ZADO-713187 format. One record per residue (C-alpha): residue number from 0; x, y, z. Coordinates in Angstrom, 2 decimals, decimal comma, padded with zeros to 5 digits. Layout:
// residues N
+-----+---------+---------+---------+
!  nr !       u !       v !       w !
+-----+---------+---------+---------+
! NUM !       X !       Y !       Z !
...
+-----+---------+---------+---------+
// end
This chain:
// residues 81
+-----+---------+---------+---------+
!  nr !       u !       v !       w !
+-----+---------+---------+---------+
!   0 ! -027,24 ! -002,82 !  027,56 !
!   1 ! -024,42 ! -005,06 !  029,22 !
!   2 ! -020,70 ! -004,39 !  028,35 !
!   3 ! -019,28 ! -007,41 !  026,62 !
!   4 ! -016,34 ! -009,31 !  028,10 !
!   5 ! -012,87 ! -008,26 !  027,29 !
!   6 ! -011,80 ! -010,02 !  023,98 !
!   7 ! -015,40 ! -010,83 !  023,06 !
!   8 ! -017,03 ! -009,81 !  019,81 !
!   9 ! -020,51 ! -009,55 !  018,79 !
!  10 ! -021,43 ! -012,26 !  016,75 !
!  11 ! -019,10 ! -014,86 !  018,44 !
!  12 ! -015,62 ! -015,81 !  017,30 !
!  13 ! -015,91 ! -015,20 !  013,65 !
!  14 ! -018,26 ! -012,21 !  013,93 !
!  15 ! -019,37 ! -012,93 !  010,15 !
!  16 ! -019,25 ! -016,08 !  008,24 !
!  17 ! -016,26 ! -015,44 !  005,79 !
!  18 ! -013,27 ! -013,15 !  005,88 !
!  19 ! -010,58 ! -012,83 !  003,32 !
!  20 ! -008,04 ! -011,27 !  001,18 !
!  21 ! -009,28 ! -007,81 ! -000,11 !
!  22 ! -011,27 ! -007,10 !  002,99 !
!  23 ! -010,66 ! -004,80 !  005,96 !
!  24 ! -011,93 ! -005,29 !  009,61 !
!  25 ! -011,65 ! -002,10 !  011,86 !
!  26 ! -011,85 ! -003,63 !  015,33 !
!  27 ! -011,45 ! -000,97 !  018,07 !
!  28 ! -010,34 ! -002,94 !  021,10 !
!  29 ! -007,00 ! -004,03 !  022,10 !
!  30 ! -005,48 ! -006,67 !  022,59 !
!  31 ! -007,33 ! -008,27 !  019,31 !
!  32 ! -010,45 ! -009,74 !  019,82 !
!  33 ! -011,26 ! -013,34 !  018,37 !
!  34 ! -012,93 ! -011,81 !  015,47 !
!  35 ! -009,96 ! -010,01 !  014,59 !
!  36 ! -007,75 ! -012,90 !  014,86 !
!  37 ! -010,18 ! -015,03 !  012,65 !
!  38 ! -010,04 ! -012,21 !  010,07 !
!  39 ! -006,42 ! -011,99 !  010,03 !
!  40 ! -005,78 ! -015,61 !  009,71 !
!  41 ! -008,11 ! -015,62 !  006,81 !
!  42 ! -005,91 ! -013,05 !  005,02 !
!  43 ! -008,00 ! -009,83 !  005,93 !
!  44 ! -006,42 ! -006,51 !  006,57 !
!  45 ! -007,09 ! -005,81 !  010,47 !
!  46 ! -006,88 ! -002,38 !  012,03 !
!  47 ! -007,14 ! -002,64 !  015,70 !
!  48 ! -007,32 ! -000,26 !  018,51 !
!  49 ! -003,73 !  000,34 !  018,71 !
!  50 ! -003,85 !  001,77 !  015,00 !
!  51 ! -006,62 !  004,15 !  016,06 !
!  52 ! -004,57 !  005,00 !  019,15 !
!  53 ! -001,59 !  006,07 !  017,26 !
!  54 ! -003,98 !  008,01 !  014,80 !
!  55 ! -005,63 !  010,07 !  017,65 !
!  56 ! -002,17 !  010,69 !  019,26 !
!  57 ! -000,65 !  012,01 !  016,24 !
!  58 ! -003,56 !  014,21 !  015,38 !
!  59 ! -003,43 !  015,53 !  019,05 !
!  60 !  000,28 !  015,87 !  019,11 !
!  61 !  000,25 !  018,03 !  015,82 !
!  62 ! -002,78 !  020,28 !  017,26 !
!  63 ! -000,93 !  020,80 !  020,37 !
!  64 !  002,68 !  021,48 !  019,18 !
!  65 !  002,15 !  022,38 !  015,73 !
!  66 !  004,90 !  020,11 !  014,59 !
!  67 !  004,45 !  016,95 !  012,52 !
!  68 !  003,94 !  013,94 !  014,91 !
!  69 !  006,70 !  011,21 !  015,34 !
!  70 !  004,36 !  008,60 !  013,94 !
!  71 !  007,25 !  006,04 !  013,21 !
!  72 !  008,22 !  006,23 !  016,97 !
!  73 !  004,66 !  006,14 !  018,10 !
!  74 !  003,99 !  003,13 !  016,23 !
!  75 !  007,33 !  001,41 !  017,26 !
!  76 !  006,59 !  002,24 !  020,89 !
!  77 !  003,23 !  000,08 !  020,43 !
!  78 !  005,09 ! -002,67 !  018,85 !
!  79 !  003,60 ! -001,97 !  015,35 !
!  80 !  005,62 ! -001,90 !  012,22 !
+-----+---------+---------+---------+
// end
């Protein structure tokens, strides 16, 4: 199995025929793939790899320190709002 090129998505640029409001795409790579960009442009909610990175980092922080993770600061450091 070959590794896809950076920024590419299975199924081509659209990844599926239609995207729209009320749908959610979880696309793990970052920066966003063409599929994620198409879904966002069509009104779908898109969670990309940066969202997963924050969630994993927050869980690790809390496990290691026993304190609540500074999620707002973590999101801000990655340019997420």
